[in-house]
VONUBA-614710 format. One record per residue (C-alpha): residue in three letters; y, z, x negated. Coordinates in steps of 0.5 Angstrom, whole numbers, plus 500, padded with zeros to 3 digits. Layout:
// VONUBA-614710
alaYZX...
This chain:
// VONUBA-614710
unk645087635unk641093632unk634094634unk634101635unk634103642unk639107646unk637114648unk630113644unk628121646unk623125642unk619121637unk624116636unk629115630unk623114624unk626111618unk624108612unk623115609unk618117614unk614111612unk615112605unk612119606unk606117610unk605112604unk605118599unk600122603unk595116604unk595115596unk594123596unk589123601unk585117597unk586121591unk582127594unk587131597unk585134604unk591137606unk595130606unk590128611unk592134615unk599133614unk598125617unk595128623unk600133624unk606128623unk603123628unk599127633unk604128638unk607121638unk599118639unk598123645unk605121648unk603114648unk596115651unk599119657unk604113658unk598108657unk595112663unk590116659unk590123663unk583126662unk581126654unk588125651unk586130645unk579126644unk582119644unk588122639unk582125635unk578118635unk584114633unk585119627unk577118625unk577111626unk584110622unk581115616unk575111616unk579104615unk584106611unk582101606unk584096611unk591099612unk595093608unk602096610unk605090613unk607095619unk608103619unk602107619unk604110625unk605103628unk598102625unk595108629unk598106635unk594099634unk588103633unk589107639unk591101644unk584098642unk580105643unk584105650unk582098652unk575099649unk574106654unk577102660unk572096659unk566101659unk569105664unk569099669unk562097667unk560104669unk564104676unk561097677unk554101677unk556107680unk557108687unk562113689unk560119693unk565122698unk565129694unk567125688unk574123691unk580127687unk583132691unk588136686unk593134682unk592133675unk596138670unk601133669unk603132676unk603140677unk608140671unk613135673unk618138678unk624134676unk625129681unk628124676unk622124671unk618123677unk621117680unk622115672unk614116672unk613112678unk617106676unk613106669unk607106673unk609100677unk610096670unk604091668unk600094662unk603090657unk610092660unk608099660unk606099653unk612096650unk617100654unk613106652unk613104644unk620102645unk623108649unk619114647unk617112640unk623108638unk619103635unk623096633unk621090636unk617087630unk613094630unk611093637unk609086636unk604089631unk602094635unk600090642unk598084638unk604079640unk610076637unk617079636unk620075642unk615076647unk615084645unk623083647unk621079653unk616084656unk621090654unk627087658unk623085664unk620092664unk627095664unk629090669unk623093674unk625100672unk632099674unk630096680unk625101682unk630107681unk636103685unk631103691
């Protein structure tokens, strides 16, 4: 049985050649070639943005992606190559998301919500999504636990292997498989309702 998901969609299908190109660009950047950093950003921005949105980030996706690259470039000496560069970026972004959620929860705990603070309009993603199937799929994914949602998104939207997913979310390969299969079952059940 292969580790490649069926219908991985855009962003999937990265191979060893992509990983090798990333390593070459990293070496060029470390040698002082600023264009190499720009190439790395260009290669991975869309995937990081998709992961952020799928993980529930709506308001500051661009800032989150930028912060991910800033942290990555500042920590590049710590990149050992145990996983792909993209997987390492997903790991950094996930940690930043968790940090932001903790900080936001602390702020919410301190602030009293006022009547005029309530959201009264759909966000831009809601206004763009017109197709009923896509809407239902998003609803199904929203029902997943945070870990299932991350694993599902990294597998389906980004085409990562279970090993890469395990590295990105800080779990074992076996646990990543279980989370993915449980997520698939939950999505199918939701869509069958």
